[in-house]
N, C-alpha and C positions, 0 to 999 in steps of 0.2 A: 687443481685438485683440492677439495675442501678438507678441513681438518679431520672430520669424521672418517673419511676414506683413508687419509694418510696414516692416521693412528692405527686403523685396522690392518693396513698393509705391513706395519711394523710389528704389531702385537700378535697377529694371527699365526705367522710362521713359527714364532717361539712356542705358542700354545700347541700347535699341531705337532711340532717336533717332540715335545715332552710327552704327548699322548701316544704317538706311534713308535717312539724309540724302542720300547720293549719288544715290539714286533720286528723291528729292523735288526736289533742286536740282542741275541739270546744270552743275557747275563743278569744276575740278580741286582746289580748296581743300576740298571737302566730305569728302575722304578723311582730312584732318588730325585732325578730332575723334576718330575711332576710333584713329588712331595715337597721339594724346596720351593717350587713355584706356588703351591697351595699355601705353604706357610707364609710366604710373602704377602699373598693376596688376603689371607685371613688377618694377618697382622695389620695390613693397611686398612682393611675394612673396619677393624676394631678402632683404629685411630680415628677414622672418619666418623664412626658412630658417636664416639665421645666428643668429637668436635661439634657435631650436630647438637648433642645434648647440652653442651656448654652454652650454646645460643639460647637454649630454653631455660637457662639458669638451673639446670639439674646437675648436681654435684656428684657424678659417678666416680668410682675408683678405678682408673685405668690400669694401675699397677697390679691390682688383684685380678682384674679382668684378663690381663695377659698371662698371669699364672694359671688361671682356670683354662684359658685357651690352650696353653702348652700341655696341660694335663689331658685335655680332651684330644689334642692332636696325637699324642702317643697312643691313646686308646683306639682311635680310628685307624691309626697306622697299622695296628695289628688286627684290624677288622673286628673290633670289639662287638659291634652290633650283632654279629652272628656267632663268631667263634668264642668270644669272651664277653658275653652280655653282662656278667657280674662286674667285670672290670669297668665297663661303661657306667653302670649304675653307681659303682663305688667312686668313680671319678667325679660324677655329679654330686654325690653326697659329700665328698671331701671338700669340693669347691664351695658348695652351699654353706656347710658348717664353718669353713674358714671365712667366708664372706660375712656371715652374720656376726661372728666373733670380732673380726677386725673392724667392722663398721660400728659396733657398739662402742669401741674405744675411740674411733675416729670422730664421732659426732658428740663427744662429751660436752663440747661448748654449746651445742644447740641440737638436742635430740629431735626437735620438730622436723629436721631435715633428713633424719636417718632413714625413714621409710622410702622416701623418694630416691635418695642416693643409693641405697641398697637395691631397690627395685630396678633402677636403670642400669646398674652394673650387672645384675643377673640377666636382664633382658639382652644386653649387649653381647654377653657370652653365648647365650642360647641362640640368639638371632644370627650371629656371624660365625662363631666357632663351632657350635653344635651342628647347626644345619649345614654349614660349609664343610664340616668334617666328613660328610657323606661322599664328597668328591674323592677324598682319600680312600674311603672304604670301597668305593667302586674300583679304584685303581688297584688296591691290594687284596680285595675280597673274593676274587673269582679266578685265582691262579690255578686252582685244581679242578676247574670246570671241564666237563666233557667237550664244551665248545671251545675251539682253539682261539686264543687271544681274545677271550670274551671281555675282559676288562677294557682293552683298547677299543673294541667295537662299541661297548656301552658308553664310554667317555666320548667317542666320536659322535655317536648318536645324540647324546645329551647336548653337546655344544652345537652340533649342526642344527638340531631342532630349535633350541633356545635362540640361537643367533638368527636362524631363518625367520622365526616368529617375530623377533624384534625388528628385523629388516623389513619384512612384509608390512608390519603394523606401522612402522615409521614412514615409509614411502607412500603407501596407499593412503594412510591417514593424512599425510601432508598434502597429497594431491586431491583426494576426494572426500576427506573427512568433514562431514557437516553435522552429523548427529552425535553429540557428545554423550558419553556414558556417565561419568562422574565429574562434572565441571568444577565442583567445589573442592575436589581433591586433586585431580589432574586434568586441567583444561584441555590438554592436547589429545587425550584419549577419546577415540571415536569408535562407533560401531563398525564403520567402514574399515578403520585400521585394524580392529580386532579380527574381522573377517579376512582381511588381507593377510594377517599373521597366521591364521588357521590354514588358509589355502597354501601359502608358501611352505609352512612347516610340514604340512601333510604331503606336499609334493616331494620335499626333501626326504621325508621318512620313507616314502615309497621308493625313492631313488636308492636309499640306503639298503632297503630290503632286497632290492634287485641287484645290488652291487657288492659292497663290502660286508654287509650284515645279512646274509641269506638265511641265517638261522632264525631270524625274526620274521615271522610270516607277515605279509603286507597288511592284512586287516588288523591284527593286534598292534602292529607298528603304527598304522594310521590312527587307531584309537588312542594309543599312548601319546602320539604327537599332538593330537587335538586336546587331550587332557592337559598335557604339559603347557600348551599355549594359553589355555584358560587359567591354569594355576600361575603361570608366569605373569599374566595380566594382573592377578591379585597381588603377587609379589611386588610388582611395579608400583601399584597404587599404595601399598603399605609404605614403601619407601618414600613415595611422593608425599604421603601424609606426614612422615617424619620431617621432611624438608620444609613443608608448609608450616609446621609447628615451629621450626627454627627460623623461618623467614628467609630461606635460601632456595635458589633455583637448582643448584647441583650440590651433591654431597661434598665435592672437592673439584679441583681443576687439573688433577694429575694426568688425565687422559684427554688431550685436546679434542674437542668435538663430541666427546662422550661424557664428560663430567669427571666423576670420581670412580674409585673402585666399586663402591656400593651401587652406583648407578648402572654398572655392568653386572654386578652380582645379584641384584634384587630378584631377577627371574630364576637364576640358577639355585639360589639358596633353598627355595621351596621345592624345586624340581629334582635336586640331587637325591633326597630321601625317597621320592617317588620312583625314580629309575632304579635305585638300589633295591627296594623291596619288590618292585615289579619283577626284577631279574631273579630274585630268590624264588619267587613263586612260579615264574614262567620257565626258567632254565633249571631250577632245582639246586 
């Protein structure tokens, strides 16, 4: 058994349990395990992001980034994007103002590095904590929906499609990939792999529509899955560009066979907001 499969066999049951627990046990506390897991993932993702930037000689402020991430985490926990949009905007304003003020004093010895340090800190929080926070908004934002257990079904759909696309792209690309898409950014990405990802994610989306997520019609589900696969591809190459800039193959080695947390999050970070807003418009 290779490391990639072994890691998946350990991590997937934990993820699945935190996603389906509210459906298995009807109690308000059952949403906390996923929130706790999300906090760990976002925290680890920020750590890896700033580890990458250090290799680029970019002096970001990780301590301020964690404060900003915590602020956004609270906002997303109460579903700020829809229920309390002012809270989300206020959180971003407070973080941005605090960042600018603290970095002004931090770079007194050399103001020429202030813009780069401030910019990379802001990007780290937006990229990991802001985009990643939508996973939490999906978990807590649809409790009053007319569709039963909608949050659980949306998270299940999100992870099923993203992982299916990743798996299809990886194995098809590895076996048949000859026509590279962006070799200067990600040499392993091929058109064959992308097609394989679209096919497998689409098949899984149809399976979801006919099994646990009947409220999502097959055609919209298939369209959403295809869009998610393409967006996930762009999320992957964005993170690949970060790694190439840092001269690293993986963001970290915390997940044997998979790399780091960011290597697994790259597709989810751009897709979580898509699934969240699609659900608002589709399910109301």
